[in-house]
PDB file as gemmi writes it, atoms N, CA and C in Angstrom:
CRYST1    1.000    1.000    1.000  90.00  90.00  90.00 P 1                      
ATOM      1  N   MET A   1      68.542-112.147 -72.044  1.00  0.00           N  
ATOM      2  CA  MET A   1      67.892-113.441 -72.178  1.00  0.00           C  
ATOM      3  C   MET A   1      68.320-114.121 -73.482  1.00  0.00           C  
ATOM      4  N   THR A   2      68.364-113.394 -74.581  1.00  0.00           N  
ATOM      5  CA  THR A   2      68.757-113.972 -75.853  1.00  0.00           C  
ATOM      6  C   THR A   2      70.197-114.463 -75.810  1.00  0.00           C  
ATOM      7  N   ALA A   3      71.062-113.716 -75.150  1.00  0.00           N  
ATOM      8  CA  ALA A   3      72.454-114.137 -75.032  1.00  0.00           C  
ATOM      9  C   ALA A   3      72.566-115.430 -74.237  1.00  0.00           C  
ATOM     10  N   ALA A   4      71.727-115.581 -73.211  1.00  0.00           N  
ATOM     11  CA  ALA A   4      71.747-116.803 -72.408  1.00  0.00           C  
ATOM     12  C   ALA A   4      71.289-118.001 -73.230  1.00  0.00           C  
ATOM     13  N   ILE A   5      70.266-117.806 -74.035  1.00  0.00           N  
ATOM     14  CA  ILE A   5      69.778-118.898 -74.883  1.00  0.00           C  
ATOM     15  C   ILE A   5      70.842-119.283 -75.899  1.00  0.00           C  
ATOM     16  N   GLY A   6      71.488-118.284 -76.491  1.00  0.00           N  
ATOM     17  CA  GLY A   6      72.550-118.562 -77.447  1.00  0.00           C  
ATOM     18  C   GLY A   6      73.709-119.298 -76.811  1.00  0.00           C  
ATOM     19  N   ARG A   7      74.047-118.919 -75.592  1.00  0.00           N  
ATOM     20  CA  ARG A   7      75.152-119.568 -74.886  1.00  0.00           C  
ATOM     21  C   ARG A   7      74.801-121.020 -74.543  1.00  0.00           C  
ATOM     22  N   VAL A   8      73.574-121.256 -74.080  1.00  0.00           N  
ATOM     23  CA  VAL A   8      73.141-122.622 -73.744  1.00  0.00           C  
ATOM     24  C   VAL A   8      73.145-123.494 -74.995  1.00  0.00           C  
ATOM     25  N   THR A   9      72.649-122.954 -76.094  1.00  0.00           N  
ATOM     26  CA  THR A   9      72.638-123.701 -77.354  1.00  0.00           C  
ATOM     27  C   THR A   9      74.054-124.012 -77.810  1.00  0.00           C  
ATOM     28  N   LEU A  10      74.928-123.045 -77.726  1.00  0.00           N  
ATOM     29  CA  LEU A  10      76.319-123.246 -78.125  1.00  0.00           C  
ATOM     30  C   LEU A  10      77.007-124.299 -77.254  1.00  0.00           C  
ATOM     31  N   ASP A  11      76.775-124.237 -75.944  1.00  0.00           N  
ATOM     32  CA  ASP A  11      77.346-125.246 -75.041  1.00  0.00           C  
ATOM     33  C   ASP A  11      76.834-126.641 -75.368  1.00  0.00           C  
ATOM     34  N   PHE A  12      75.530-126.738 -75.670  1.00  0.00           N  
ATOM     35  CA  PHE A  12      74.938-128.032 -76.013  1.00  0.00           C  
ATOM     36  C   PHE A  12      75.562-128.597 -77.286  1.00  0.00           C  
ATOM     37  N   LEU A  13      75.688-127.755 -78.304  1.00  0.00           N  
ATOM     38  CA  LEU A  13      76.237-128.221 -79.575  1.00  0.00           C  
ATOM     39  C   LEU A  13      77.706-128.611 -79.464  1.00  0.00           C  
ATOM     40  N   GLN A  14      78.460-127.900 -78.637  1.00  0.00           N  
ATOM     41  CA  GLN A  14      79.877-128.202 -78.488  1.00  0.00           C  
ATOM     42  C   GLN A  14      80.109-129.441 -77.623  1.00  0.00           C  
ATOM     43  N   SER A  15      79.141-129.818 -76.802  1.00  0.00           N  
ATOM     44  CA  SER A  15      79.331-130.964 -75.927  1.00  0.00           C  
ATOM     45  C   SER A  15      78.992-132.285 -76.606  1.00  0.00           C  
ATOM     46  N   ARG A  16      78.470-132.233 -77.810  1.00  0.00           N  
ATOM     47  CA  ARG A  16      78.053-133.447 -78.511  1.00  0.00           C  
ATOM     48  C   ARG A  16      78.708-133.515 -79.900  1.00  0.00           C  
ATOM     49  N   THR A  17      78.817-134.725 -80.396  1.00  0.00           N  
ATOM     50  CA  THR A  17      79.323-134.894 -81.754  1.00  0.00           C  
ATOM     51  C   THR A  17      78.172-134.736 -82.740  1.00  0.00           C  
ATOM     52  N   LEU A  18      78.506-134.519 -83.994  1.00  0.00           N  
ATOM     53  CA  LEU A  18      77.461-134.382 -85.006  1.00  0.00           C  
ATOM     54  C   LEU A  18      76.665-135.667 -85.159  1.00  0.00           C  
ATOM     55  N   ASP A  19      77.333-136.807 -85.007  1.00  0.00           N  
ATOM     56  CA  ASP A  19      76.617-138.081 -85.097  1.00  0.00           C  
ATOM     57  C   ASP A  19      75.583-138.210 -83.993  1.00  0.00           C  
ATOM     58  N   ALA A  20      75.918-137.770 -82.784  1.00  0.00           N  
ATOM     59  CA  ALA A  20      74.989-137.853 -81.665  1.00  0.00           C  
ATOM     60  C   ALA A  20      73.815-136.898 -81.843  1.00  0.00           C  
ATOM     61  N   LEU A  21      74.062-135.746 -82.456  1.00  0.00           N  
ATOM     62  CA  LEU A  21      72.993-134.779 -82.677  1.00  0.00           C  
ATOM     63  C   LEU A  21      72.073-135.190 -83.822  1.00  0.00           C  
ATOM     64  N   ALA A  22      72.580-135.942 -84.768  1.00  0.00           N  
ATOM     65  CA  ALA A  22      71.804-136.291 -85.956  1.00  0.00           C  
ATOM     66  C   ALA A  22      70.609-137.181 -85.625  1.00  0.00           C  
ATOM     67  N   GLY A  23      70.693-138.002 -84.609  1.00  0.00           N  
ATOM     68  CA  GLY A  23      69.595-138.903 -84.270  1.00  0.00           C  
ATOM     69  C   GLY A  23      68.342-138.178 -83.808  1.00  0.00           C  
ATOM     70  N   PRO A  24      68.377-137.534 -82.628  1.00  0.00           N  
ATOM     71  CA  PRO A  24      67.178-136.841 -82.143  1.00  0.00           C  
ATOM     72  C   PRO A  24      66.784-135.658 -83.017  1.00  0.00           C  
ATOM     73  N   ALA A  25      67.756-134.898 -83.474  1.00  0.00           N  
ATOM     74  CA  ALA A  25      67.443-133.743 -84.326  1.00  0.00           C  
ATOM     75  C   ALA A  25      66.841-134.214 -85.646  1.00  0.00           C  
ATOM     76  N   GLY A  26      67.351-135.312 -86.169  1.00  0.00           N  
ATOM     77  CA  GLY A  26      66.819-135.847 -87.419  1.00  0.00           C  
ATOM     78  C   GLY A  26      65.366-136.256 -87.298  1.00  0.00           C  
ATOM     79  N   LEU A  27      65.020-136.832 -86.178  1.00  0.00           N  
ATOM     80  CA  LEU A  27      63.632-137.226 -85.957  1.00  0.00           C  
ATOM     81  C   LEU A  27      62.725-136.008 -85.902  1.00  0.00           C  
ATOM     82  N   VAL A  28      63.131-135.005 -85.162  1.00  0.00           N  
ATOM     83  CA  VAL A  28      62.322-133.788 -85.038  1.00  0.00           C  
ATOM     84  C   VAL A  28      62.199-133.087 -86.380  1.00  0.00           C  
ATOM     85  N   VAL A  29      63.309-132.937 -87.085  1.00  0.00           N  
ATOM     86  CA  VAL A  29      63.290-132.266 -88.382  1.00  0.00           C  
ATOM     87  C   VAL A  29      62.440-133.041 -89.377  1.00  0.00           C  
ATOM     88  N   SER A  30      62.569-134.354 -89.399  1.00  0.00           N  
ATOM     89  CA  SER A  30      61.801-135.174 -90.336  1.00  0.00           C  
ATOM     90  C   SER A  30      60.304-135.076 -90.081  1.00  0.00           C  
ATOM     91  N   LEU A  31      59.908-135.170 -88.820  1.00  0.00           N  
ATOM     92  CA  LEU A  31      58.487-135.088 -88.489  1.00  0.00           C  
ATOM     93  C   LEU A  31      57.917-133.711 -88.782  1.00  0.00           C  
ATOM     94  N   LEU A  32      58.645-132.673 -88.412  1.00  0.00           N  
ATOM     95  CA  LEU A  32      58.178-131.316 -88.672  1.00  0.00           C  
ATOM     96  C   LEU A  32      58.112-131.035 -90.168  1.00  0.00           C  
ATOM     97  N   LEU A  33      59.095-131.509 -90.904  1.00  0.00           N  
ATOM     98  CA  LEU A  33      59.097-131.339 -92.349  1.00  0.00           C  
ATOM     99  C   LEU A  33      57.895-132.032 -92.981  1.00  0.00           C  
ATOM    100  N   ALA A  34      57.616-133.253 -92.570  1.00  0.00           N  
ATOM    101  CA  ALA A  34      56.459-133.987 -93.105  1.00  0.00           C  
ATOM    102  C   ALA A  34      55.154-133.269 -92.781  1.00  0.00           C  
ATOM    103  N   LEU A  35      55.031-132.788 -91.563  1.00  0.00           N  
ATOM    104  CA  LEU A  35      53.817-132.086 -91.148  1.00  0.00           C  
ATOM    105  C   LEU A  35      53.611-130.803 -91.953  1.00  0.00           C  
ATOM    106  N   LEU A  36      54.676-130.019 -92.118  1.00  0.00           N  
ATOM    107  CA  LEU A  36      54.550-128.773 -92.867  1.00  0.00           C  
ATOM    108  C   LEU A  36      54.313-129.020 -94.353  1.00  0.00           C  
ATOM    109  N   LEU A  37      54.925-130.061 -94.915  1.00  0.00           N  
ATOM    110  CA  LEU A  37      54.657-130.397 -96.319  1.00  0.00           C  
ATOM    111  C   LEU A  37      53.204-130.822 -96.518  1.00  0.00           C  
ATOM    112  N   LEU A  38      52.680-131.570 -95.565  1.00  0.00           N  
ATOM    113  CA  LEU A  38      51.272-131.975 -95.630  1.00  0.00           C  
ATOM    114  C   LEU A  38      50.358-130.760 -95.552  1.00  0.00           C  
ATOM    115  N   GLU A  39      50.659-129.849 -94.631  1.00  0.00           N  
ATOM    116  CA  GLU A  39      49.854-128.642 -94.499  1.00  0.00           C  
ATOM    117  C   GLU A  39      49.943-127.774 -95.759  1.00  0.00           C  
ATOM    118  N   HIS A  40      51.123-127.714 -96.358  1.00  0.00           N  
ATOM    119  CA  HIS A  40      51.312-126.945 -97.597  1.00  0.00           C  
ATOM    120  C   HIS A  40      50.450-127.520 -98.712  1.00  0.00           C  
ATOM    121  N   GLU A  41      50.410-128.835 -98.838  1.00  0.00           N  
ATOM    122  CA  GLU A  41      49.600-129.476 -99.878  1.00  0.00           C  
ATOM    123  C   GLU A  41      48.109-129.297 -99.620  1.00  0.00           C  
ATOM    124  N   ILE A  42      47.696-129.359 -98.367  1.00  0.00           N  
ATOM    125  CA  ILE A  42      46.281-129.135 -98.040  1.00  0.00           C  
ATOM    126  C   ILE A  42      45.887-127.712 -98.406  1.00  0.00           C  
ATOM    127  N   ALA A  43      46.742-126.745 -98.109  1.00  0.00           N  
ATOM    128  CA  ALA A  43      46.458-125.350 -98.464  1.00  0.00           C  
ATOM    129  C   ALA A  43      46.389-125.180 -99.975  1.00  0.00           C  
ATOM    130  N   ARG A  44      47.232-125.905-100.697  1.00  0.00           N  
ATOM    131  CA  ARG A  44      47.225-125.820-102.162  1.00  0.00           C  
ATOM    132  C   ARG A  44      45.915-126.342-102.730  1.00  0.00           C  
ATOM    133  N   VAL A  45      45.416-127.437-102.157  1.00  0.00           N  
ATOM    134  CA  VAL A  45      44.179-128.036-102.641  1.00  0.00           C  
ATOM    135  C   VAL A  45      42.979-127.145-102.326  1.00  0.00           C  
ATOM    136  N   LEU A  46      42.980-126.505-101.161  1.00  0.00           N  
ATOM    137  CA  LEU A  46      41.850-125.678-100.765  1.00  0.00           C  
ATOM    138  C   LEU A  46      41.696-124.443-101.648  1.00  0.00           C  
ATOM    139  N   GLY A  47      42.808-123.854-102.038  1.00  0.00           N  
ATOM    140  CA  GLY A  47      42.755-122.667-102.888  1.00  0.00           C  
ATOM    141  C   GLY A  47      42.251-121.451-102.122  1.00  0.00           C  
ATOM    142  N   GLY A  48      42.124-120.341-102.797  1.00  0.00           N  
ATOM    143  CA  GLY A  48      41.646-119.111-102.184  1.00  0.00           C  
ATOM    144  C   GLY A  48      42.790-118.218-101.724  1.00  0.00           C  
ATOM    145  N   GLU A  49      42.424-116.988-101.348  1.00  0.00           N  
ATOM    146  CA  GLU A  49      43.431-116.008-100.949  1.00  0.00           C  
ATOM    147  C   GLU A  49      44.102-116.377 -99.631  1.00  0.00           C  
ATOM    148  N   ARG A  50      43.308-116.819 -98.682  1.00  0.00           N  
ATOM    149  CA  ARG A  50      43.870-117.192 -97.376  1.00  0.00           C  
ATOM    150  C   ARG A  50      44.825-118.382 -97.506  1.00  0.00           C  
ATOM    151  N   ALA A  51      44.449-119.341 -98.319  1.00  0.00           N  
ATOM    152  CA  ALA A  51      45.306-120.504 -98.531  1.00  0.00           C  
ATOM    153  C   ALA A  51      46.595-120.107 -99.252  1.00  0.00           C  
ATOM    154  N   ALA A  52      46.512-119.144-100.150  1.00  0.00           N  
ATOM    155  CA  ALA A  52      47.715-118.682-100.856  1.00  0.00           C  
ATOM    156  C   ALA A  52      48.677-118.010 -99.884  1.00  0.00           C  
ATOM    157  N   ARG A  53      48.143-117.224 -98.943  1.00  0.00           N  
ATOM    158  CA  ARG A  53      49.006-116.602 -97.930  1.00  0.00           C  
ATOM    159  C   ARG A  53      49.644-117.662 -97.051  1.00  0.00           C  
ATOM    160  N   LEU A  54      48.871-118.681 -96.698  1.00  0.00           N  
ATOM    161  CA  LEU A  54      49.398-119.777 -95.881  1.00  0.00           C  
ATOM    162  C   LEU A  54      50.494-120.523 -96.629  1.00  0.00           C  
ATOM    163  N   GLN A  55      50.310-120.735 -97.922  1.00  0.00           N  
ATOM    164  CA  GLN A  55      51.327-121.414 -98.721  1.00  0.00           C  
ATOM    165  C   GLN A  55      52.628-120.622 -98.750  1.00  0.00           C  
ATOM    166  N   ARG A  56      52.540-119.310 -98.895  1.00  0.00           N  
ATOM    167  CA  ARG A  56      53.754-118.482 -98.903  1.00  0.00           C  
ATOM    168  C   ARG A  56      54.466-118.549 -97.552  1.00  0.00           C  
ATOM    169  N   ALA A  57      53.697-118.502 -96.469  1.00  0.00           N  
ATOM    170  CA  ALA A  57      54.302-118.582 -95.136  1.00  0.00           C  
ATOM    171  C   ALA A  57      54.948-119.947 -94.915  1.00  0.00           C  
ATOM    172  N   LEU A  58      54.297-120.990 -95.363  1.00  0.00           N  
ATOM    173  CA  LEU A  58      54.853-122.334 -95.195  1.00  0.00           C  
ATOM    174  C   LEU A  58      56.095-122.529 -96.059  1.00  0.00           C  
ATOM    175  N   ALA A  59      56.123-121.911 -97.225  1.00  0.00           N  
ATOM    176  CA  ALA A  59      57.308-122.021 -98.078  1.00  0.00           C  
ATOM    177  C   ALA A  59      58.528-121.413 -97.386  1.00  0.00           C  
ATOM    178  N   VAL A  60      58.316-120.324 -96.663  1.00  0.00           N  
ATOM    179  CA  VAL A  60      59.412-119.703 -95.920  1.00  0.00           C  
ATOM    180  C   VAL A  60      59.882-120.625 -94.795  1.00  0.00           C  
ATOM    181  N   ALA A  61      58.957-121.297 -94.140  1.00  0.00           N  
ATOM    182  CA  ALA A  61      59.318-122.202 -93.047  1.00  0.00           C  
ATOM    183  C   ALA A  61      59.951-123.496 -93.559  1.00  0.00           C  
ATOM    184  N   LEU A  62      59.571-123.916 -94.745  1.00  0.00           N  
ATOM    185  CA  LEU A  62      60.069-125.181 -95.276  1.00  0.00           C  
ATOM    186  C   LEU A  62      61.516-125.103 -95.764  1.00  0.00           C  
ATOM    187  N   ALA A  63      61.938-123.972 -96.250  1.00  0.00           N  
ATOM    188  CA  ALA A  63      63.284-123.848 -96.825  1.00  0.00           C  
ATOM    189  C   ALA A  63      64.386-124.224 -95.831  1.00  0.00           C  
ATOM    190  N   PRO A  64      64.422-123.643 -94.619  1.00  0.00           N  
ATOM    191  CA  PRO A  64      65.491-124.046 -93.696  1.00  0.00           C  
ATOM    192  C   PRO A  64      65.347-125.490 -93.215  1.00  0.00           C  
ATOM    193  N   LEU A  65      64.105-125.974 -93.118  1.00  0.00           N  
ATOM    194  CA  LEU A  65      63.916-127.366 -92.711  1.00  0.00           C  
ATOM    195  C   LEU A  65      64.449-128.325 -93.764  1.00  0.00           C  
ATOM    196  N   LEU A  66      64.258-127.997 -95.028  1.00  0.00           N  
ATOM    197  CA  LEU A  66      64.798-128.839 -96.091  1.00  0.00           C  
ATOM    198  C   LEU A  66      66.325-128.855 -96.050  1.00  0.00           C  
ATOM    199  N   LEU A  67      66.928-127.699 -95.792  1.00  0.00           N  
ATOM    200  CA  LEU A  67      68.382-127.642 -95.678  1.00  0.00           C  
ATOM    201  C   LEU A  67      68.869-128.471 -94.489  1.00  0.00           C  
ATOM    202  N   ALA A  68      68.167-128.370 -93.365  1.00  0.00           N  
ATOM    203  CA  ALA A  68      68.543-129.157 -92.187  1.00  0.00           C  
ATOM    204  C   ALA A  68      68.395-130.649 -92.463  1.00  0.00           C  
ATOM    205  N   PHE A  69      67.335-131.020 -93.166  1.00  0.00           N  
ATOM    206  CA  PHE A  69      67.112-132.420 -93.495  1.00  0.00           C  
ATOM    207  C   PHE A  69      68.235-132.960 -94.373  1.00  0.00           C  
ATOM    208  N   VAL A  70      68.625-132.191 -95.374  1.00  0.00           N  
ATOM    209  CA  VAL A  70      69.721-132.605 -96.260  1.00  0.00           C  
ATOM    210  C   VAL A  70      71.018-132.734 -95.468  1.00  0.00           C  
ATOM    211  N   LEU A  71      71.284-131.794 -94.578  1.00  0.00           N  
ATOM    212  CA  LEU A  71      72.486-131.859 -93.746  1.00  0.00           C  
ATOM    213  C   LEU A  71      72.476-133.099 -92.858  1.00  0.00           C  
ATOM    214  N   LEU A  72      71.346-133.396 -92.243  1.00  0.00           N  
ATOM    215  CA  LEU A  72      71.259-134.561 -91.365  1.00  0.00           C  
ATOM    216  C   LEU A  72      71.403-135.872 -92.135  1.00  0.00           C  
ATOM    217  N   VAL A  73      70.826-135.933 -93.314  1.00  0.00           N  
ATOM    218  CA  VAL A  73      70.974-137.138 -94.137  1.00  0.00           C  
ATOM    219  C   VAL A  73      72.433-137.305 -94.567  1.00  0.00           C  
ATOM    220  N   THR A  74      73.086-136.200 -94.902  1.00  0.00           N  
ATOM    221  CA  THR A  74      74.497-136.253 -95.277  1.00  0.00           C  
ATOM    222  C   THR A  74      75.354-136.736 -94.111  1.00  0.00           C  
ATOM    223  N   ILE A  75      75.076-136.238 -92.916  1.00  0.00           N  
ATOM    224  CA  ILE A  75      75.811-136.685 -91.728  1.00  0.00           C  
ATOM    225  C   ILE A  75      75.601-138.175 -91.498  1.00  0.00           C  
ATOM    226  N   ARG A  76      74.370-138.626 -91.646  1.00  0.00           N  
ATOM    227  CA  ARG A  76      74.066-140.049 -91.433  1.00  0.00           C  
ATOM    228  C   ARG A  76      74.773-140.915 -92.463  1.00  0.00           C  
ATOM    229  N   ILE A  77      74.754-140.505 -93.723  1.00  0.00           N  
ATOM    230  CA  ILE A  77      75.424-141.283 -94.776  1.00  0.00           C  
ATOM    231  C   ILE A  77      76.931-141.309 -94.539  1.00  0.00           C  
ATOM    232  N   ALA A  78      77.491-140.170 -94.122  1.00  0.00           N  
ATOM    233  CA  ALA A  78      78.925-140.126 -93.828  1.00  0.00           C  
ATOM    234  C   ALA A  78      79.274-141.047 -92.666  1.00  0.00           C  
ATOM    235  N   ALA A  79      78.421-141.110 -91.663  1.00  0.00           N  
ATOM    236  CA  ALA A  79      78.657-141.999 -90.520  1.00  0.00           C  
ATOM    237  C   ALA A  79      78.616-143.460 -90.950  1.00  0.00           C  
ATOM    238  N   ILE A  80      77.672-143.789 -91.804  1.00  0.00           N  
ATOM    239  CA  ILE A  80      77.563-145.168 -92.290  1.00  0.00           C  
ATOM    240  C   ILE A  80      78.755-145.515 -93.169  1.00  0.00           C  
ATOM    241  N   ALA A  81      79.168-144.596 -94.014  1.00  0.00           N  
ATOM    242  CA  ALA A  81      80.309-144.846 -94.904  1.00  0.00           C  
ATOM    243  C   ALA A  81      81.601-145.016 -94.100  1.00  0.00           C  
ATOM    244  N   ARG A  82      81.718-144.276 -93.012  1.00  0.00           N  
ATOM    245  CA  ARG A  82      82.923-144.336 -92.194  1.00  0.00           C  
ATOM    246  C   ARG A  82      82.999-145.658 -91.436  1.00  0.00           C  
ATOM    247  N   VAL A  83      81.885-146.097 -90.895  1.00  0.00           N  
ATOM    248  CA  VAL A  83      81.844-147.319 -90.082  1.00  0.00           C  
ATOM    249  C   VAL A  83      81.655-148.551 -90.956  1.00  0.00           C  
ATOM    250  N   GLY A  84      80.873-148.420 -91.983  1.00  0.00           N  
ATOM    251  CA  GLY A  84      80.551-149.554 -92.852  1.00  0.00           C  
ATOM    252  C   GLY A  84      79.150-150.050 -92.552  1.00  0.00           C  
ATOM    253  N   PRO A  85      78.586-150.820 -93.446  1.00  0.00           N  
ATOM    254  CA  PRO A  85      77.226-151.337 -93.238  1.00  0.00           C  
ATOM    255  C   PRO A  85      77.173-152.350 -92.112  1.00  0.00           C  
ATOM    256  N   LEU A  86      75.993-152.479 -91.540  1.00  0.00           N  
ATOM    257  CA  LEU A  86      75.806-153.469 -90.485  1.00  0.00           C  
ATOM    258  C   LEU A  86      75.823-154.869 -91.084  1.00  0.00           C  
ATOM    259  N   PRO A  87      76.354-155.852 -90.345  1.00  0.00           N  
ATOM    260  CA  PRO A  87      76.408-157.226 -90.891  1.00  0.00           C  
ATOM    261  C   PRO A  87      75.044-157.854 -90.939  1.00  0.00           C  
TER     262      PRO A  87                                                      
END                                                                             
């Protein structure tokens, strides 16, 4: 099953350009990143042992999302630089 999922994902990524993937993926990554950052801040404000554990778990989840966000923004800026600004 895992091999099938990996193959489907690989086929999907190879069938599209990075510019085409940046749009929908960027929206999902941006929304999820905002939601997790909000939850991280709420946990920080609440304090306590349970909130500290939640903050550590969210920090682990936020790291790859931040990297994906930076990659998507870089792709978008490169696309704009290549084509030029809209008139």
